[in-house]
One Martini backbone bead per residue (centre of mass of N, CA, C, O) as a GRO file, in nm:
protein
  140
    1UNK     BB    1  12.524   7.559  10.034
    2UNK     BB    2  12.321   7.846  10.002
    3UNK     BB    3  12.016   8.004  10.110
    4UNK     BB    4  11.781   8.257   9.977
    5UNK     BB    5  11.574   8.537   9.988
    6UNK     BB    6  11.386   8.694   9.719
    7UNK     BB    7  11.231   9.018   9.650
    8UNK     BB    8  11.017   9.157   9.421
    9UNK     BB    9  10.876   9.440   9.420
   10UNK     BB   10  10.613   9.618   9.299
   11UNK     BB   11  10.789   9.813   9.123
   12UNK     BB   12  10.934   9.585   8.958
   13UNK     BB   13  10.685   9.447   8.843
   14UNK     BB   14  10.550   9.696   8.708
   15UNK     BB   15  10.828   9.753   8.528
   16UNK     BB   16  10.932   9.483   8.402
   17UNK     BB   17  11.233   9.365   8.566
   18UNK     BB   18  11.267   9.063   8.635
   19UNK     BB   19  11.472   8.945   8.428
   20UNK     BB   20  11.704   9.139   8.487
   21UNK     BB   21  11.740   9.055   8.782
   22UNK     BB   22  11.786   8.753   8.749
   23UNK     BB   23  12.039   8.776   8.562
   24UNK     BB   24  12.225   8.891   8.777
   25UNK     BB   25  12.231   8.640   8.954
   26UNK     BB   26  12.319   8.432   8.739
   27UNK     BB   27  12.593   8.584   8.670
   28UNK     BB   28  12.660   8.518   9.001
   29UNK     BB   29  12.611   8.207   9.065
   30UNK     BB   30  12.292   8.194   9.095
   31UNK     BB   31  12.024   7.980   9.181
   32UNK     BB   32  11.705   7.895   9.094
   33UNK     BB   33  11.486   7.698   9.283
   34UNK     BB   34  11.239   7.905   9.331
   35UNK     BB   35  10.923   8.054   9.197
   36UNK     BB   36  10.687   8.337   9.256
   37UNK     BB   37  10.375   8.480   9.242
   38UNK     BB   38  10.243   8.742   9.455
   39UNK     BB   39  10.011   8.861   9.725
   40UNK     BB   40   9.996   9.068   9.992
   41UNK     BB   41   9.857   9.126  10.260
   42UNK     BB   42   9.865   9.332  10.517
   43UNK     BB   43   9.900   9.109  10.730
   44UNK     BB   44  10.132   8.959  10.588
   45UNK     BB   45  10.325   9.199  10.579
   46UNK     BB   46  10.342   9.232  10.885
   47UNK     BB   47  10.457   8.950  10.938
   48UNK     BB   48  10.713   8.970  10.763
   49UNK     BB   49  10.789   9.273  10.908
   50UNK     BB   50  10.800   9.242  11.230
   51UNK     BB   51  11.094   9.352  11.294
   52UNK     BB   52  10.964   9.664  11.223
   53UNK     BB   53  10.719   9.748  11.419
   54UNK     BB   54  10.888  10.000  11.577
   55UNK     BB   55  10.905  10.154  11.319
   56UNK     BB   56  10.816  10.434  11.131
   57UNK     BB   57  10.794  10.254  10.841
   58UNK     BB   58  10.596  10.011  10.872
   59UNK     BB   59  10.328  10.105  10.743
   60UNK     BB   60  10.438  10.192  10.462
   61UNK     BB   61  10.572   9.924  10.392
   62UNK     BB   62  10.311   9.743  10.413
   63UNK     BB   63  10.152   9.898  10.205
   64UNK     BB   64  10.347   9.861   9.967
   65UNK     BB   65  10.378   9.543   9.963
   66UNK     BB   66  10.043   9.525   9.935
   67UNK     BB   67   9.995   9.692   9.643
   68UNK     BB   68  10.123   9.433   9.490
   69UNK     BB   69  10.294   9.236   9.315
   70UNK     BB   70  10.524   8.965   9.367
   71UNK     BB   71  10.853   8.823   9.376
   72UNK     BB   72  10.955   8.497   9.480
   73UNK     BB   73  11.282   8.359   9.580
   74UNK     BB   74  11.523   8.098   9.564
   75UNK     BB   75  11.864   8.108   9.631
   76UNK     BB   76  12.174   7.947   9.520
   77UNK     BB   77  12.503   7.943   9.686
   78UNK     BB   78  12.789   8.072   9.753
   79UNK     BB   79  12.731   8.287   9.984
   80UNK     BB   80  12.438   8.400   9.917
   81UNK     BB   81  12.372   8.622  10.120
   82UNK     BB   82  12.617   8.806  10.078
   83UNK     BB   83  12.596   8.828   9.771
   84UNK     BB   84  12.312   8.949   9.754
   85UNK     BB   85  12.364   9.202   9.926
   86UNK     BB   86  12.571   9.320   9.727
   87UNK     BB   87  12.393   9.322   9.468
   88UNK     BB   88  12.159   9.507   9.587
   89UNK     BB   89  12.239   9.693   9.815
   90UNK     BB   90  12.152   9.960   9.955
   91UNK     BB   91  11.856  10.074  10.064
   92UNK     BB   92  11.958  10.339   9.943
   93UNK     BB   93  12.001  10.417   9.617
   94UNK     BB   94  12.190  10.671   9.662
   95UNK     BB   95  12.404  10.470   9.838
   96UNK     BB   96  12.451  10.274   9.630
   97UNK     BB   97  12.625  10.088   9.440
   98UNK     BB   98  12.744  10.062   9.153
   99UNK     BB   99  12.542   9.812   8.986
  100UNK     BB  100  12.328   9.780   9.167
  101UNK     BB  101  12.000   9.722   9.189
  102UNK     BB  102  11.922   9.982   9.346
  103UNK     BB  103  12.075  10.177   9.162
  104UNK     BB  104  11.935  10.092   8.893
  105UNK     BB  105  11.604  10.068   9.016
  106UNK     BB  106  11.563  10.248   9.241
  107UNK     BB  107  11.363  10.511   9.376
  108UNK     BB  108  11.375  10.461   9.693
  109UNK     BB  109  11.397  10.355  10.013
  110UNK     BB  110  11.124  10.196   9.977
  111UNK     BB  111  11.139  10.183   9.650
  112UNK     BB  112  11.397   9.937   9.607
  113UNK     BB  113  11.274   9.658   9.450
  114UNK     BB  114  11.433   9.487   9.692
  115UNK     BB  115  11.474   9.174   9.874
  116UNK     BB  116  11.705   9.041  10.129
  117UNK     BB  117  11.839   8.842  10.322
  118UNK     BB  118  12.057   8.904  10.627
  119UNK     BB  119  12.045   8.593  10.720
  120UNK     BB  120  12.016   8.271  10.800
  121UNK     BB  121  11.773   8.304  10.984
  122UNK     BB  122  11.603   8.479  10.792
  123UNK     BB  123  11.600   8.290  10.551
  124UNK     BB  124  11.448   8.055  10.681
  125UNK     BB  125  11.196   8.218  10.761
  126UNK     BB  126  11.127   8.344  10.477
  127UNK     BB  127  11.104   8.087  10.314
  128UNK     BB  128  10.872   7.959  10.496
  129UNK     BB  129  10.663   8.182  10.436
  130UNK     BB  130  10.645   8.097  10.106
  131UNK     BB  131  10.761   7.790  10.141
  132UNK     BB  132  10.770   7.466  10.101
  133UNK     BB  133  10.954   7.188  10.109
  134UNK     BB  134  10.861   7.085   9.830
  135UNK     BB  135  10.956   7.353   9.671
  136UNK     BB  136  11.282   7.297   9.763
  137UNK     BB  137  11.333   7.084   9.565
  138UNK     BB  138  11.560   6.984   9.365
  139UNK     BB  139  11.567   6.891   9.017
  140UNK     BB  140  11.857   6.724   9.022
   0.00000   0.00000   0.00000
C-alpha cells in the first residue's frame, strides 16, 4: 500500500466542494488516513513549493495558496500516487481529461482546485510537511 498527500486548494475550500472531492477518491478505492484544515502563511507556502522557486509562477502560486484555508489529507491505496495523479488530471483544467477533478472543478491553471504528490519522494516530503508520525497511524 502506498500513501500520498492531497491538498484541496483555497478555491475548492471556498466553493465548499470538499466532500465531493473526497468522495471521488473514496469511490476509487483510496482511503483517507488523516485529514485536517489548515492555512499556510506566505513563508510556509514558499517552503512547501520550494521546488518551483525559479519558475515565473512561484510568487503568484504562493500568494494564492496562502490566501485562504486548505484541506490536506493523506490517502492510501494500491499505486496511490499514480492513481491520484490520474484522478486529479492535468495542471491546466482546459487540458485535463473529462471527469478528472481539475476538469470538473478547476478554474484556471493556477486555481486548479487540487494538489497531489507527483512521486514517492515528493509524497514522503509533503506528508511530513503537514503531518507528524503520530497522525499517520492507521486507526485499524
